[in-house]
C-alpha positions as CSV (number, residue, x, y, z in Angstrom):
1,M,36.0,179.5,225.4
2,S,32.5,181.0,224.6
3,I,29.4,179.2,225.9
4,W,28.1,179.2,222.4
5,I,31.1,177.3,221.1
6,I,30.7,174.7,223.9
7,V,27.0,174.3,222.9
8,A,27.9,174.0,219.2
9,V,30.5,171.4,219.9
10,A,28.2,169.4,222.1
11,C,25.4,169.5,219.5
12,F,27.8,168.3,216.9
13,L,29.0,165.5,219.1
14,V,25.4,164.3,219.6
15,L,24.8,164.6,215.8
16,A,28.0,162.6,215.0
17,L,27.0,159.8,217.5
18,S,23.5,159.5,216.0
19,R,24.0,160.4,212.3
20,L,27.7,160.4,211.3
21,D,26.8,161.0,207.6
22,W,24.9,164.2,208.5
23,A,27.8,165.3,210.7
24,V,30.2,164.9,207.8
25,L,27.8,167.0,205.6
26,V,27.8,169.7,208.2
27,I,31.6,169.8,208.1
28,I,31.4,170.2,204.3
29,A,28.8,172.9,204.4
30,A,30.7,174.7,207.2
31,L,34.2,174.7,205.9
32,P,34.7,178.4,206.7
33,A,34.1,177.5,210.4
34,Y,37.9,177.6,210.7
35,L,37.4,181.3,211.3
36,I,35.9,180.5,214.7
37,R,39.1,180.2,216.8
38,F,39.5,179.4,220.5
39,H,41.8,177.6,223.0
40,I,41.4,174.4,225.0
41,L,43.9,174.1,227.8
42,G,46.0,176.7,226.0
43,F,46.0,174.7,222.8
44,P,44.8,176.7,219.7
45,L,41.9,175.2,217.7
46,T,39.3,176.1,215.2
47,L,35.7,174.9,215.1
48,L,36.4,173.2,211.8
49,E,39.3,171.2,213.3
50,V,37.2,170.2,216.3
51,M,34.3,169.0,214.1
52,I,36.7,166.9,211.9
53,L,38.4,165.4,215.0
54,I,35.1,164.5,216.6
55,A,33.6,163.0,213.5
56,F,36.8,160.9,212.8
57,A,36.9,159.7,216.4
58,V,33.3,158.6,216.3
59,W,33.9,156.7,213.1
60,F,37.1,155.2,214.4
61,F,35.7,153.9,217.6
62,K,32.2,153.0,216.4
63,S,33.0,151.5,213.0
64,F,36.7,150.9,212.4
65,V,37.7,149.3,215.7
66,P,34.7,146.9,216.1
67,N,34.9,145.9,212.4
68,L,38.6,146.0,211.9
69,K,38.9,142.8,209.9
70,S,35.9,143.5,207.6
71,L,37.1,147.0,206.9
72,L,40.6,146.0,206.1
73,R,39.5,143.2,203.8
74,E,36.9,143.0,201.1
75,N,36.1,139.8,199.3
76,G,39.4,138.4,200.5
77,R,41.4,141.4,199.2
78,H,43.0,144.2,201.2
79,L,41.0,147.3,200.8
80,A,43.4,150.0,199.5
81,Y,42.7,153.7,199.7
82,P,43.4,155.6,196.5
83,Y,46.5,157.7,196.6
84,A,47.6,155.7,199.7
85,W,51.3,155.9,199.2
86,E,51.2,159.5,198.2
87,I,49.2,160.3,201.3
88,I,51.8,158.6,203.5
89,L,54.6,160.5,201.8
90,V,52.7,163.8,202.2
91,L,52.3,163.2,205.9
92,I,55.9,162.3,206.3
93,L,57.3,165.1,204.2
94,S,55.1,167.7,205.8
95,F,56.1,166.5,209.3
96,V,59.8,166.7,208.2
97,A,59.1,170.3,207.0
98,A,57.8,171.0,210.5
99,G,61.1,169.7,211.8
100,V,63.0,172.1,209.6
101,T,61.6,174.9,211.9
102,G,62.3,172.9,215.0
103,F,58.7,171.5,215.5
104,N,57.7,174.8,217.0
105,A,54.0,175.5,217.8
106,G,53.3,177.4,214.6
107,A,54.8,174.7,212.4
108,L,52.9,171.9,214.2
109,G,49.7,173.9,214.0
110,I,50.2,174.3,210.2
111,W,50.9,170.6,209.9
112,K,47.8,169.5,211.8
113,A,45.5,172.0,210.1
114,Y,46.7,171.7,206.5
115,F,47.8,168.1,206.2
116,F,46.9,165.8,209.1
117,E,43.3,166.8,209.6
118,P,42.4,167.2,205.9
119,I,43.7,163.7,205.3
120,L,41.7,162.4,208.3
121,F,38.7,164.0,206.6
122,F,39.7,162.2,203.3
123,I,39.6,158.9,205.2
124,L,36.4,159.7,206.9
125,L,34.6,160.7,203.7
126,F,35.9,157.7,202.0
127,N,34.3,155.4,204.6
128,V,31.1,157.2,205.4
129,F,29.9,157.7,201.8
130,K,30.5,154.4,200.0
131,N,27.4,154.4,197.9
132,R,27.3,156.3,194.6
133,N,23.8,157.4,195.3
134,E,24.9,159.2,198.4
135,L,27.3,161.6,196.6
136,P,24.6,164.2,195.7
137,K,24.3,164.8,199.5
138,I,27.9,166.1,199.4
139,F,27.1,168.3,196.4
140,W,24.1,169.8,198.2
141,A,26.3,170.5,201.2
142,L,28.8,172.4,199.0
143,L,26.0,174.2,197.2
144,L,24.5,175.4,200.5
145,S,27.9,176.6,201.6
146,A,28.5,178.4,198.3
147,A,25.0,180.0,198.4
148,A,25.5,181.3,201.9
149,I,29.0,182.7,201.1
150,S,28.0,184.3,197.8
151,L,24.7,185.8,199.1
152,F,26.5,187.4,202.0
153,A,29.1,188.8,199.6
154,I,26.4,190.3,197.3
155,F,24.8,191.8,200.4
156,Q,28.1,193.4,201.3
157,K,28.5,194.8,197.7
158,I,25.1,196.4,197.9
159,T,25.3,197.8,201.5
160,G,29.1,198.0,202.3
161,A,28.3,196.5,205.7
162,F,30.6,194.0,207.5
163,I,33.7,195.0,205.5
164,A,36.4,195.9,208.1
165,N,38.9,197.4,205.6
166,P,37.8,201.0,204.9
167,A,39.3,200.9,201.3
168,W,37.3,197.8,200.5
169,A,34.1,199.2,202.1
170,A,34.2,202.5,200.3
171,A,31.6,202.6,197.5
172,E,34.0,203.6,194.8
173,T,36.6,200.9,195.6
174,R,34.3,198.3,197.2
175,R,35.4,194.7,197.3
176,A,33.2,192.0,199.0
177,V,34.9,189.7,201.5
178,S,31.9,187.7,202.6
179,V,32.8,185.9,205.9
180,F,36.6,186.0,205.1
181,G,39.2,188.5,206.0
182,Y,40.2,189.5,202.4
183,P,38.5,189.6,198.9
184,N,40.6,186.9,197.1
185,A,39.4,184.3,199.7
186,V,36.0,184.6,198.1
187,G,37.3,183.5,194.7
188,L,39.6,180.8,196.2
189,Y,36.6,179.2,197.9
190,L,33.8,179.6,195.4
191,A,35.6,179.0,192.1
192,P,36.3,175.3,192.5
193,I,32.8,174.7,193.8
194,I,31.3,176.4,190.8
195,M,33.1,173.9,188.5
196,L,31.9,171.0,190.6
197,L,28.3,172.3,190.5
198,T,28.7,172.7,186.7
199,G,29.6,169.1,186.4
200,W,26.7,168.1,188.6
201,L,24.3,170.3,186.5
202,F,25.5,168.6,183.2
203,S,25.1,165.2,184.7
204,L,21.4,165.7,185.2
205,S,19.1,164.6,182.4
206,W,18.2,167.3,179.9
207,E,16.1,165.1,177.7
208,N,13.1,166.5,179.5
209,I,13.7,170.2,180.5
210,F,11.2,169.8,183.3
211,D,12.8,166.7,184.7
212,Q,14.3,167.7,188.1
213,A,13.6,171.3,187.1
214,L,13.7,172.7,190.7
215,K,17.1,171.1,191.3
216,K,18.5,172.5,188.1
217,I,17.2,176.0,188.9
218,V,18.7,175.9,192.4
219,I,22.1,174.8,191.0
220,C,22.0,177.5,188.2
221,L,21.1,180.2,190.7
222,T,23.9,179.2,193.0
223,I,26.4,179.2,190.2
224,I,25.2,182.7,189.1
225,S,25.3,184.1,192.7
226,S,28.8,182.6,193.2
227,L,30.1,184.1,190.0
228,S,28.6,187.5,191.1
229,A,30.3,187.2,194.4
230,I,33.7,186.6,192.8
231,Y,33.1,189.5,190.5
232,Y,32.1,191.8,193.4
233,A,35.2,190.6,195.3
234,R,37.3,191.6,192.2
235,S,39.1,188.3,192.5
236,E,40.8,188.4,189.0
237,G,42.8,185.3,189.6
238,A,39.6,183.3,190.3
239,L,37.9,184.7,187.2
240,I,40.9,183.7,185.1
241,G,41.0,180.3,186.7
242,L,37.3,179.8,186.0
243,A,37.8,180.9,182.4
244,G,40.5,178.3,181.9
245,A,38.5,175.6,183.6
246,L,35.3,176.4,181.6
247,F,37.4,176.3,178.4
248,V,38.6,172.8,179.3
249,F,35.1,171.7,180.4
250,G,33.7,172.9,177.1
251,L,36.3,171.1,175.0
252,S,35.7,167.9,176.9
253,A,31.9,167.9,177.3
254,G,31.0,166.5,173.9
255,R,31.2,167.6,170.2
256,K,28.4,170.1,170.5
257,W,30.0,171.9,173.4
258,L,33.4,171.6,171.8
259,V,32.3,173.5,168.7
260,T,30.4,176.1,170.9
261,T,33.4,176.6,173.1
262,L,35.8,177.1,170.1
263,L,33.4,179.5,168.4
264,L,32.8,181.5,171.6
265,S,36.5,181.6,172.4
266,T,37.3,182.9,168.9
267,V,34.7,185.6,169.2
268,V,36.0,186.7,172.7
269,I,39.7,186.6,171.6
270,S,38.9,188.5,168.5
271,G,37.0,191.1,170.4
272,I,39.9,191.6,172.9
273,F,42.5,192.2,170.2
274,L,40.3,194.3,168.0
275,Y,39.3,196.7,170.8
276,P,42.5,198.6,171.9
277,P,41.4,199.5,175.5
278,I,40.5,195.9,176.3
279,R,43.6,194.6,174.5
280,S,45.8,196.9,176.5
281,F,44.1,195.9,179.8
282,V,44.4,192.2,179.1
283,L,48.0,192.4,178.0
284,T,48.9,194.4,181.1
285,K,47.3,191.8,183.3
286,A,48.8,188.9,181.4
287,A,52.3,190.4,181.6
288,L,51.8,191.1,185.3
289,R,52.5,194.8,184.7
290,D,49.7,196.1,187.0
291,L,50.4,196.8,190.7
292,S,49.3,193.4,191.9
293,G,51.4,191.7,189.2
294,E,54.5,193.7,190.0
295,I,54.2,192.8,193.6
296,R,53.8,189.1,192.7
297,R,56.9,189.3,190.5
298,Q,58.9,190.9,193.3
299,Q,57.7,188.1,195.7
300,W,58.8,185.4,193.3
301,T,62.2,187.0,192.8
302,E,62.8,187.2,196.5
303,T,61.6,183.6,197.0
304,T,63.8,182.1,194.3
305,R,66.8,183.9,195.8
306,M,66.0,182.5,199.2
307,L,65.5,179.0,197.9
308,A,68.7,179.2,195.9
309,D,70.7,180.2,198.9
310,G,71.0,176.7,200.4
311,R,67.3,175.9,200.7
312,V,66.6,174.1,197.4
313,I,66.0,170.8,199.2
314,S,64.6,171.8,202.6
315,G,62.7,175.0,201.7
316,A,62.0,177.4,204.4
317,G,60.0,174.9,206.5
318,L,56.4,175.1,207.7
319,D,55.3,178.5,209.1
320,N,58.8,179.9,208.5
321,Y,58.6,181.7,205.1
322,Q,58.2,185.2,206.6
323,T,61.3,184.7,208.8
324,M,63.5,183.2,206.0
325,I,62.5,185.7,203.4
326,K,63.4,188.8,205.5
327,P,67.1,189.0,204.4
328,Y,66.0,188.9,200.7
329,H,63.0,191.2,201.0
330,Q,62.8,194.6,199.3
331,E,60.6,196.9,201.3
332,G,58.9,198.3,198.3
333,I,58.9,198.8,194.5
334,F,58.7,201.7,192.1
335,F,55.4,201.3,190.3
336,N,54.9,203.1,187.0
337,S,51.2,203.9,187.6
338,D,51.2,206.7,184.9
339,N,52.9,204.6,182.2
340,R,55.8,207.0,181.9
341,P,58.3,206.3,179.2
342,N,61.9,205.6,180.3
343,F,60.5,205.2,183.8
344,D,63.6,203.9,185.5
345,A,65.8,206.7,184.3
346,V,63.2,209.4,185.1
347,V,62.5,208.1,188.6
348,W,66.1,207.8,189.6
349,A,66.8,211.3,188.4
350,S,64.1,212.8,190.7
351,S,63.7,212.3,194.5
352,T,60.1,213.8,194.1
353,L,59.2,211.1,191.6
354,R,60.8,208.4,193.7
355,T,58.5,209.4,196.5
356,K,55.5,209.6,194.3
357,Y,55.9,206.2,192.7
358,W,57.3,204.3,195.7
359,Q,55.0,201.4,196.7
360,P,55.7,199.7,200.0
361,V,55.4,195.9,199.9
362,E,54.8,193.8,203.0
363,I,56.1,190.3,203.7
364,Y,53.2,187.9,202.9
365,L,52.6,184.6,204.5
366,Y,53.4,182.7,201.2
367,P,55.0,183.5,197.8
368,H,51.6,183.5,196.1
369,N,52.5,180.9,193.5
370,I,51.4,177.3,193.8
371,I,54.9,175.9,192.9
372,L,56.8,178.3,195.2
373,N,54.2,177.9,198.0
374,F,54.7,174.1,198.2
375,W,58.5,174.4,197.6
376,S,59.1,177.0,200.3
377,E,56.8,175.2,202.9
378,L,57.6,171.5,202.1
379,G,60.9,171.6,200.3
380,L,61.7,170.1,196.9
381,F,60.4,166.6,197.6
382,G,57.2,167.9,199.1
383,L,56.7,170.0,195.9
384,L,57.3,167.0,193.8
385,I,54.9,164.7,195.6
386,F,52.1,167.4,195.2
387,I,53.0,167.8,191.5
388,W,52.7,164.0,191.1
389,L,49.4,164.0,193.0
390,I,47.9,166.6,190.8
391,I,49.1,164.9,187.6
392,K,47.8,161.6,188.8
393,Y,44.4,163.1,189.7
394,L,44.0,164.9,186.3
395,F,45.1,161.9,184.2
396,G,42.9,159.6,186.3
397,S,39.9,161.8,186.0
398,F,40.1,162.2,182.2
399,R,40.7,158.4,181.9
400,L,37.6,157.7,183.9
401,K,35.7,160.4,182.0
402,R,36.5,158.6,178.7
403,I,35.4,155.2,180.1
404,L,32.1,156.7,181.3
405,E,31.7,158.6,178.0
406,R,31.9,155.3,176.1
407,A,29.3,153.8,178.5
408,Q,27.1,156.9,177.9
409,S,27.0,157.5,181.7
410,P,26.0,161.0,182.9
411,D,28.6,160.6,185.6
412,Q,31.2,161.6,183.0
413,Y,30.2,165.2,183.7
414,L,30.7,164.7,187.5
415,V,34.2,163.5,186.8
416,L,34.8,166.4,184.4
417,G,33.5,168.8,187.1
418,L,36.0,167.3,189.6
419,A,38.9,167.6,187.1
420,T,38.1,171.2,186.2
421,A,37.6,172.1,189.9
422,L,41.2,171.2,190.5
423,I,42.3,173.0,187.3
424,T,40.6,176.2,188.7
425,M,42.7,175.9,191.8
426,I,45.9,175.3,189.8
427,V,45.3,178.3,187.4
428,H,44.3,180.6,190.3
429,G,47.3,179.3,192.2
430,L,49.7,180.7,189.7
431,V,49.2,184.1,191.4
432,D,47.7,183.1,194.8
433,V,47.6,180.5,197.6
434,P,45.0,177.8,196.8
435,Y,46.0,175.2,199.4
436,F,47.6,176.7,202.5
437,K,44.3,177.7,204.2
438,N,42.1,175.5,206.4
439,D,39.0,175.3,204.2
440,L,41.0,175.0,201.0
441,A,43.2,172.2,202.2
442,V,40.1,170.2,203.2
443,M,38.4,171.0,199.9
444,F,41.5,169.8,198.0
445,W,41.4,166.4,199.7
446,L,37.6,166.3,199.4
447,F,38.0,166.4,195.6
448,F,40.5,163.6,195.8
449,A,38.2,161.5,197.9
450,L,35.2,162.0,195.5
451,L,37.3,161.0,192.5
452,G,38.7,158.0,194.4
453,L,35.2,156.9,195.3
454,L,34.0,157.2,191.7
455,N,37.0,155.3,190.4
456,L,36.5,152.4,192.9
457,Y,32.8,152.4,192.3
458,Y,33.1,151.9,188.5
459,A,36.2,149.6,188.9
460,R,33.9,147.2,190.8
461,G,31.4,147.3,188.0
462,K,28.5,148.6,190.1
463,K,25.5,150.2,188.7
464,S,23.9,153.5,189.8
């Protein structure tokens, strides 16, 4: 293990012991720290995992154990965590999914990194930030993270530096990756944060344009830089997810924004269908007829065959998708890149054309569809519990939003930002993997903790 990692971990431990709230904010700002990997006594860990474990241990031994009775009870009532039963079921079902693959090292590593530790962070956040007035600290941490990730991506777009893949680094095909290993990770990370920052921006007072002007400018610049980074990464799924989330946000942000959103949407849709080149491009993407879409469709076909072959209930098990999909995997597809008519007949009649249009397809870690991702990893019941969690989150957020709207509370926009942040993940997840990644799993439970905190805060009738 590098001396620099030892120093960083030691500094974080000191910070957690002295200011646990700051330590939690460092974790939020440094979610991509999972990319820093090392071993302790042969056990694989990431810097993000170590920070979460240290912060949780400090809270547990300094606050939970000495104040057990007061933490478990509040005003004579048991203090219940939001989504408590769902969390218990997630932990149990994900552990069972690790058992499907024999509790091997890979499955247990996935379990701890994508389920156990993110839920520890959910509990930690829920206990460290109990005051509504402290929530902007969390937003600032996410903003700093988004700013750093997006500015580095923009720098890569301009210079081509620090992009390992030659195809992505080449000027004519350049795709920014920021600190990540592939371009779509930029969109997966930044898009939900953009929606949360949008909700935060709308929650600030606009009666006086100069009120908190600097804060508004910083938020706007971060949103713009994050959008630019996603565009430079060419993360189409993230852009579509953002478009859908912004549409929902506009419809729900008030009558003025509803009318504006409908008018703007009408203009955009009309422009798309009236201009043939754009219409053709959009329809090709929507029908998944481009190369990326064809590969996705092939993945989904293979995955559904694998699940139907005796694995509907169990799925493939954690960290076992690549092994289980091999017997069903087709090594490539014929892609009609030239839009030839009667493509299948023409290709099968010519060995030269079969060679020209053959596109090899690797076995990916996941099926690249949010439903199939959860189903293959956690089995049917694991999929159902996550569907229930998402439905409960969205219904709960819009219910709270209506309550706050009637009370004319600006926090209605924070709640709307949280709702649309998850919508972004869901829409993007139709063609990608928005959960099974260390930073995204923590972000997912971070949103649940924030919504749970706001729900409890207003359920108790407290004032900002």
